[in-house]
C-alpha positions as a printed Julia matrix, in Angstrom:
302×3 Matrix{Float64}:
  21.52    1.11   3.0
  19.37    3.9    4.64
  15.86    3.16   5.64
  13.02    4.41   3.43
   9.44    4.06   2.72
  10.65    1.32   0.45
  11.37   -0.83   3.56
   7.94   -0.49   4.98
   6.3    -4.02   4.75
   2.71   -4.48   3.29
   0.27   -3.18   5.83
  -2.92   -4.74   4.45
  -5.33   -5.84   7.16
  -3.8    -3.54   9.69
  -5.58   -0.35  11.29
  -3.89    2.91  12.59
  -4.78    5.92  14.34
  -2.74    9.01  13.67
  -3.41   12.14  15.47
  -2.82   15.57  13.86
  -3.08   14.17  10.46
  -4.45   16.78   8.45
  -1.04   18.39   7.62
   2.64   18.06   8.13
   4.19   15.08   9.64
   0.85   13.35  10.61
  -0.64   13.79   7.05
   2.48   12.32   5.46
   2.59    9.4    8.01
  -1.13    8.68   7.31
  -0.54    8.92   3.65
   2.49    6.27   3.81
   0.42    3.82   5.8
  -2.51    4.08   3.56
  -0.44    3.67   0.44
   1.02    0.47   1.95
  -2.55   -0.89   2.69
  -3.39    0.15   6.23
  -6.85    1.28   7.18
  -6.29    4.73   8.73
  -8.0     7.05  11.07
  -6.86   10.71  11.0
  -7.77   13.19  13.45
  -7.94   16.85  13.68
  -9.52   19.54  16.06
 -12.08   19.98  13.38
 -14.33   17.54  12.05
 -14.52   19.13   8.56
 -10.67   19.19   8.3
 -10.3    15.82   9.48
 -13.02   14.43   6.88
 -11.43   16.55   4.04
  -8.03   15.05   4.75
  -9.52   11.46   4.85
 -11.4    12.15   1.51
  -8.16   13.32  -0.05
  -5.9    10.43   1.27
  -8.8     7.84   0.17
  -8.68    9.47  -3.41
  -4.86    9.27  -3.75
  -4.08    6.1   -2.2
  -7.17    3.9   -2.74
  -7.21    2.78   1.09
  -9.91    3.1    3.61
  -9.23    6.49   5.48
 -11.77    7.74   8.05
 -11.61   11.33   9.65
 -12.34   11.95  13.22
 -12.63   15.17  15.24
 -10.4    15.23  18.35
  -9.26   18.08  20.39
  -6.43   16.6   22.61
  -6.51   19.75  24.79
 -10.06   18.74  25.97
 -10.11   15.32  27.86
 -13.86   15.16  27.26
 -13.11   15.11  23.46
 -10.43   12.4   23.96
 -13.19   10.24  25.64
 -15.41   10.77  22.81
 -13.05   10.05  20.13
 -11.75    7.03  21.73
 -15.29    5.7   21.76
 -15.66    6.47  17.96
 -12.48    4.65  17.33
 -13.29    1.75  19.17
 -16.77    1.58  17.22
 -14.66    0.73  14.31
 -12.95   -2.26  15.59
  -9.48   -3.21  17.0
  -6.29   -1.51  16.24
  -2.58   -2.27  15.5
  -1.01    1.0   15.52
  -1.52    4.27  17.63
   0.85    6.94  16.63
   0.72    9.91  19.1
   1.93   12.74  16.56
  -0.28   15.86  17.1
   1.51   18.86  18.85
   1.49   22.51  19.38
   4.88   24.48  20.02
   5.94   27.45  21.91
   2.16   29.08  21.96
   1.22   32.04  24.28
  -0.13   30.95  27.69
  -3.59   29.33  27.59
  -5.34   26.88  29.53
  -7.39   23.69  28.45
 -11.01   23.28  29.4
  -9.76   21.32  32.39
  -7.37   23.86  33.4
  -4.01   22.81  32.18
  -1.5    24.68  30.27
  -2.13   23.98  26.61
   0.89   22.47  25.48
   0.88   19.94  28.39
  -2.63   19.17  27.65
  -2.29   18.71  23.94
   0.99   17.37  23.72
   1.11   14.96  26.69
  -2.14   14.62  28.69
  -4.25   14.28  25.86
  -2.28   11.51  24.21
  -1.84    9.72  27.47
  -5.42    9.66  28.17
  -6.08    8.56  24.32
  -3.36    5.72  24.93
  -5.19    4.61  28.1
  -8.49    4.19  26.55
  -7.16    2.47  23.3
  -4.39    0.32  24.6
  -6.5    -2.67  25.62
  -7.96   -2.69  22.0
  -4.5    -3.12  20.34
  -3.95   -6.26  18.61
  -1.14   -8.68  19.54
   1.88   -7.1   18.0
   0.48   -3.69  17.93
   2.45   -0.61  18.64
   2.15    2.73  20.43
   4.45    5.53  18.85
   4.76    8.69  20.69
   6.34   11.62  18.76
   8.96   13.63  20.84
  11.52   16.3   20.06
  15.06   16.84  20.41
  14.33   19.85  22.6
  13.73   17.25  25.52
  17.31   17.2   26.2
  17.28   20.92  27.58
  13.76   20.37  29.46
  12.69   19.75  33.09
   9.61   18.21  34.46
   7.3    20.41  36.6
   4.02   18.68  37.19
   3.62   20.73  40.46
   2.37   23.65  38.3
   0.54   22.02  35.43
  -1.36   25.37  34.76
   2.2    27.12  34.42
   0.84   29.7   36.93
   4.15   30.69  38.67
   5.98   31.42  35.47
   5.64   30.8   31.82
   8.08   30.41  28.78
   6.63   29.12  25.53
   9.57   27.0   24.65
  10.33   25.91  28.21
   6.46   24.48  28.49
   7.06   22.69  25.04
  10.22   21.16  26.22
   8.4    20.0   29.32
   5.81   18.35  27.26
   8.11   16.58  24.95
  10.32   15.27  27.89
   7.25   13.83  29.38
   6.24   12.2   26.11
   9.49   10.39  26.23
   9.27    9.36  29.94
   5.85    7.89  29.33
   6.92    6.31  26.28
   9.59    4.41  27.87
   7.82    3.94  31.26
   4.71    2.4   28.98
   7.16   -0.01  27.45
   8.72   -1.01  30.62
   5.35   -1.84  32.16
   4.14   -3.75  28.96
   7.03   -6.11  29.19
   6.62   -6.74  32.87
   3.1    -7.73  32.1
   4.32  -10.05  29.41
   2.46   -7.99  26.77
   3.28   -8.32  22.96
   2.22   -4.72  22.25
   5.26   -2.39  22.3
   5.9     1.44  22.96
   8.42    3.41  21.02
   9.39    6.89  20.42
  10.3     9.19  17.48
  11.41   12.57  16.87
  11.53   14.4   13.17
  14.55   16.35  13.45
  14.22   19.83  12.06
  11.27   19.1    9.56
   8.94   21.19   7.84
   5.49   21.21   9.43
   2.8    23.25  10.64
   4.1    23.7   14.34
   5.49   27.32  13.72
   2.27   28.44  11.96
   1.1    30.43  14.93
   4.3    32.27  15.39
   5.18   35.8   14.01
   6.48   36.41  10.5
  10.14   36.74  11.86
  10.24   33.57  13.57
   8.43   31.83  10.7
  11.07   33.15   8.42
  13.92   32.14  10.62
  12.6    28.72  10.99
  12.39   28.33   7.23
  15.85   29.73   6.85
  17.01   26.96   9.52
  15.24   24.24   7.72
  16.83   24.93   4.49
  20.38   24.99   6.05
  20.13   22.19   8.66
  16.73   20.46   8.14
  14.84   18.23   5.97
  11.47   17.77   4.3
   8.07   16.94   5.77
   8.43   13.36   4.1
  11.84   12.92   5.58
  10.79   14.17   9.15
   8.1    11.47   9.13
  10.33    8.59   8.53
  11.47    8.12  12.11
   7.86    7.46  13.39
   7.18    5.39  10.25
  10.03    3.34  11.2
   9.11    2.96  14.76
   5.57    1.8   13.57
   6.49   -0.5   10.82
  10.13   -1.99  10.95
   9.52   -5.51  11.92
  13.12   -5.39  13.77
  12.16   -2.37  15.81
  11.51   -3.22  19.45
   9.66   -1.63  22.49
  11.57    1.2   24.18
  13.51    2.45  21.11
  13.73    5.97  20.22
  14.08    6.74  16.35
  15.3    10.0   14.96
  17.37   11.41  11.97
  20.89   10.06  11.75
  22.58   13.03  10.48
  24.37   16.06  12.06
  22.86   17.08  15.42
  20.05   14.8   14.81
  18.32   17.45  12.56
  18.2    15.43   9.14
  18.98   12.49   7.82
  17.67    8.62   7.61
  15.96    7.23  10.77
  18.25    5.46  13.0
  18.12    4.53  16.81
  19.03    7.62  18.57
  19.86    8.26  22.25
  17.88   10.62  24.75
  18.84   12.61  27.68
  19.41   11.07  30.94
  16.54   12.56  32.44
  14.38   10.8   29.84
  15.69    7.38  30.88
  15.4     8.03  34.66
  12.87    5.08  35.67
  12.27    6.58  38.96
  11.37   10.02  37.43
   9.27    8.33  34.92
   7.35    6.34  37.63
   6.57    9.61  39.31
   5.46   11.36  35.95
   3.38    8.28  35.2
   1.3     8.38  38.37
   0.88   12.31  38.24
   0.08   12.09  34.48
  -2.61    9.41  35.2
  -4.14   11.63  38.05
  -4.08   14.9   36.12
  -5.68   12.97  33.06
  -8.2    11.26  35.13
  -7.5     7.71  33.61
  -6.34    4.47  34.72
  -3.89    2.47  32.7
  -3.97   -1.46  33.77
  -1.53   -3.6   31.83
  -2.39   -7.31  31.39
  -0.47  -10.07  29.23
  -3.87   -9.78  27.01
  -2.56   -6.74  25.37
């Protein structure tokens, strides 16, 4: 039987943070978790949008949903948001969902290329600040993309000063997501921790990632979605399975099981050879923590 939302166990008593949860995949993920009883914190770059989404989710699910302003592209904002999350108590789930895709070149307040900053560095900084406060059995789920397969890491040029390609930069950030997720799980296991790190990708799902693109690119994306993709609700299933399936274990990567990984029910999927390169992952881990200005010490208490 194909895995669906009906397979999600009762989430009552669990607390989750979902980044980028005012629309698209993040909103759907937050909605399903709340509908299954979880207390959820939804984040957005704008406080008003986060609070509006939280109010709507509370109304339709009856769960406790809080909105939080978080700009993942600004490491100072990440620090403030993490403090606000921790003021509400311990966590069970951190779903690193938010992302931007193929944007024009711009820099974060700390001087990093924006896709690297938002998709990777900000999520690593958030994870570093929250990890010690995940309860035993908690999970960190990092959302990547099938485009990680055609990407290369380049952390010698975090501002993309030498050259810039919007899709190349996006792929770099998505490969970095996977390298971090897998390395985090390796280190959690080595520390004897009970918290697990998993990854997911949505396939070709309707979301807000293409909203900034021109009308032609958006139209092409919608046509492709109709031909080979699936809905936002279906696109959220891989990260929901990674977060809630009792049989899921650390280091697994979930995505659609249909043709070319673009659509279908969520299953364990493969990744590129580079994504599973432990030596590369350790290098990216060290460089990421250096750029993000955080430390991530793992102990068995996690």
